[in-house]
N, C-alpha and C positions, 0 to 999 in steps of 0.2 A: 364677549370679553373685550376690554378696552386696554390698549397698550400705547405707551408714548414713543413716538419716533424721534430720531436724532435731531430733526429740525424743530422740535417742540410741538408738532401736531400730534394728534391721537388717531389711532386706527382701531376700529371695532371689528372683532371677528365673531362670527356666529358658530356656535357649537351645535351640531345636529346629532340626533339620537336615532339609531336604527337597530331594531331587534334588541332593545334594552341596553345597547352599547353606545357610548358617547365618543364621537370621532373628532380627532384633531383636525382643525381647518388647514394646517400647513403640511401635514404628512399623513401616512396611512395608519398611524397608531390609533388604537381605540381603547376605551376604559369602561369599567362597570359603573363609575360615578363621575359626575361632572367635575368634582374637585380634582380628580386625577388628571383630567385634561388641563386644568389651570396650572397644576404643579408641573406637568410635562411641558406646557407652553412656556412657562416662566423660566424653566431651567435650560431649555433647548432652543427656544425661539424668542428669546428676550428682545432681540432687535430684528423685527421682521424685514426692515429695509436693507439689512446687511447682505452683501453679495455672497454667493456660494464660493467656497474655497477653490482655488485653481489647482492644476496639477503640481505646480512647484510647491505650494503649501502642503498638499497631501504627501508629497515625497519627503518634505522636511519633517512633517509630523510623524511619518512612519520611521524616519531615522531616529527621532527623539525616543520613540517607544522602544526601538531596538536597543538604544544605548542604556536605557534604564531597566531593561529586562521585563517589558510588558507587551501585551498584544491586545487587539480588539477582536472579540468574537462577532463575526459579521451577521450570524443568524439571530443572536439575541441582543446585539448592540451593547455588549458588556466589556468594560475595560478590566483586563485580567492580569494579575501579577504572576510572573512565571518563576519567581524565587521558590526554591525547594521547600522553604518553610511556610509558604503561603498557598499558592495555587488556588486563589479565589478572586472573585470580582471586587472591584474597588468602587466606592461611592465617588462620584465626580467631585464633590466638595472636599473629600479627604485624599484625593489623588496626589496632590503635590506633597503633602506632609508624609504620606506613605512612602513615596519615592525617597524622601529625605531620610526616613527611618532605615532604609537599606544603603545609605551612604551616597545616594545619587543627588547631584545638584541640578535642579530644573527651575528655570526662571518662570516668573508669573506669565510672561508673554508666551512662552512655550506651552505652559499648562493651558492657557486660554485657547491657543491654536489647536491643541489636541482635542479639547472639548468641543470646539466649533467644527472641526473636520469630522470627528467620529460621532458626536452627539450621544455619548454613552448614557444608559439608563441608570437612575438611582434605584435604591432598594424598593421604595414605595411604587414607583412606576413599573418596575419589573414585575412585581407580584400582582399589580392590577392588570397588567397586560397579559401575563401568562398564568392562567388559572388551571389547576388540575395537573395530572401527570404530564410532564413535558419530555421531549427528547433530551437525553443527557447532553451536557456541555462537555466536549471532548477532553479539555485540559483540567477539569476539576474532578477530584476523586469522588467515587461513588461509595456510599455506605449501603451494602447490598441487603442488610437485614435490620432496617430501622424499625422503630415503633410508630405506627401510623394510627391516627384517630379514625375510627370507623363510623363516627357520627355523620349522618347525612348532611352534606354541604360543608363539612369541615375538611380542610386540607392540612391539618397539623401533622408534622413529622418530627420525630425526636430520636436522639441517639440512645437514650436509656429508658427503661420502664419507669424509673422514678420521675423523669422529666415529663413523661406522658401522664403520670398520675397527678402531678401538679397542674397540668393543663386541664385534666378532667375535674379537678376540685373547684375550678372557677366557672362561673356562669357566663354564657355567651351574651350577645347583645339582646337576645330574645328572652333572657332570664332562664335559659335551659342549661342543665348540667350534662356534660358528656360522660358516658360510663366507660370504665376501664374494660368491661366485658367485650366491648366492640373493637378492641385493639386488634389490628392486623399487622403482619410483618411484611416489609417491602423495601425497595430501594429509594434512596433520596440523596440529594446533593446539598452540601452547605455552600450555597452559591456565593454569599458574601462573607463567609468565614465566621469564626467565633461563635457567639451565642445568638447570632442573627437568625431570622426565620429560615427554615429549610424548604427546599423545593422537592416535591415528589417527582420521580422520573420513571419513565417506562422501562420495564425490564429489557436488558439487552438480549437480542436473539443471537443464538449461536450460529455462525455461518459454517454449515457443515461442509460445503464445498471447499472453503478456504482451509478449514481444519484438516480435511482429508489430504489436500494438496501439500500442506506443511508436513504432515506425517510421512507422506510418500517421499518428499524431498529429503527428510531426515534419514529414512531407511536407505535411500539411494546413496546417501553420503557415507554410509558405513563401508569401509573397504573390504573387498573379498579376502578371505584368509589365503595366505600363500601355501601352496602345496609343496612340501619338502620330502625328498626321498631320504629317509633316515635308516633304510635297511642296511646300509654298509657302514654306519657309524658305530663307534664302540658303545654308545648309550642307547642303541636301538631297542633294547628290551625294557627300558625305563618308562615310567608313566610321564605324562606331560608335566606333572608337579615336580618330579625329580629332575627332569631336563631343564626346567626353568630355574629351580633353586640351586642345582649343583650339589645337593646333599651327598651324592655318592663320592664326590671328590673330597668333601669335608670329612666324611667318615673314614676314608682311607688313611687320613693323617692322625686319627684319634688313637690313644693308647688302649682304650677299652672298647668292647663290643657294645652294640646298642642295647642288648639285653641287660648288660651291667649298668648302663645309665638308667634304664627303666627300674632296676632294683633300688636305685637311690630314693625312689618315691616312698619306700617303706622303711628306710633307715631312720632310727630315732634322731631328732634334731640335735641332741646333745653331742652326737658323735660325728656331726658334719662340720666341715670347714665352711667359711662364708661363701666361697666359690661353689662348693658342693651343694650348699643350701639353695643358692640361686639357681643352679642347674636342676635341682630337684623340683623347684617351683615351675620351671619351664616345662619339665617332663610331665608334671601333673596336669598342666594346662593343655598340652598338645599331644600327649602320649597316645590317647585313644584314636586320634585321626592320622597320625603320621608314623607310628611305630611299624605297622605292617609294611609301608613303603620304605622305611628306613632299613628294615631287615633285608628286603629285596635289594636295596641299593648297596648294602654292606656286602652281600653275597657277590653281586656283580662286580663291585669294586675290588674285592679280594681276587676274583678271577682275572681282572685286568692287571692287577699288580703281579700276580703269579705268571701271567703270560709275558709281561715285560721282562721279568727276571729270567 
């Protein structure tokens, strides 16, 4: 490959291939095709003579990213938007316009500095570099049950069966048609968002030790019940339900007994006032579960009233 230097001279770089992969002469990236190396070199190493960014530039670039709500995934060299409506990687060429769409003002110089410091991958370079199921990218959502093409050598991943069907209706570069019968379900990530190509990811393994630890911590956080001596209190004979609700106090102030309220459930609607009709509906709903407790509460309440008198 031949590239022009700032002083007008040209430098030629040799692309070597090893095990069917083409290596970048400037970094450790490698690709399945020589054209991938050229695209990668042109976008990230356009000026081979340019010095590496210093600590001050790196600090400034990190500050700009924080200001506009983005970060760089160091493992995959992806520029990722952290806005709640996005959470996907950005193409280096669309980075500045995307920041503007979120209301952030970023200058051309700041944009160029970020791309020079971090050298993020574009979509073509990313998929040429990372083939097959990859370790998931932490900040990008995972679709755990996507539709994956099972044809040998195909890494197609889709959100819906209809999208996979459209994929199977087209022939590949060898003139072969993929069949829907080979569909498998599995996880993927929409790395660059929208309708861009999806990346298959490895299933996340459940960390049993961490899960057990979290469960143990949760159970330890539950306070122990307080032991109370209720033997000498007036409501010692009541159930926990009645002690919490105070129904025995409420019943002592009512003009009718609980059995009379229960009888309202069978009175014809035409003979009920509005308040009686409301009370009847309440009784219908809760009579089966609370009437036995209410009768006990009424009996104990009457005993308390008679004792006071």
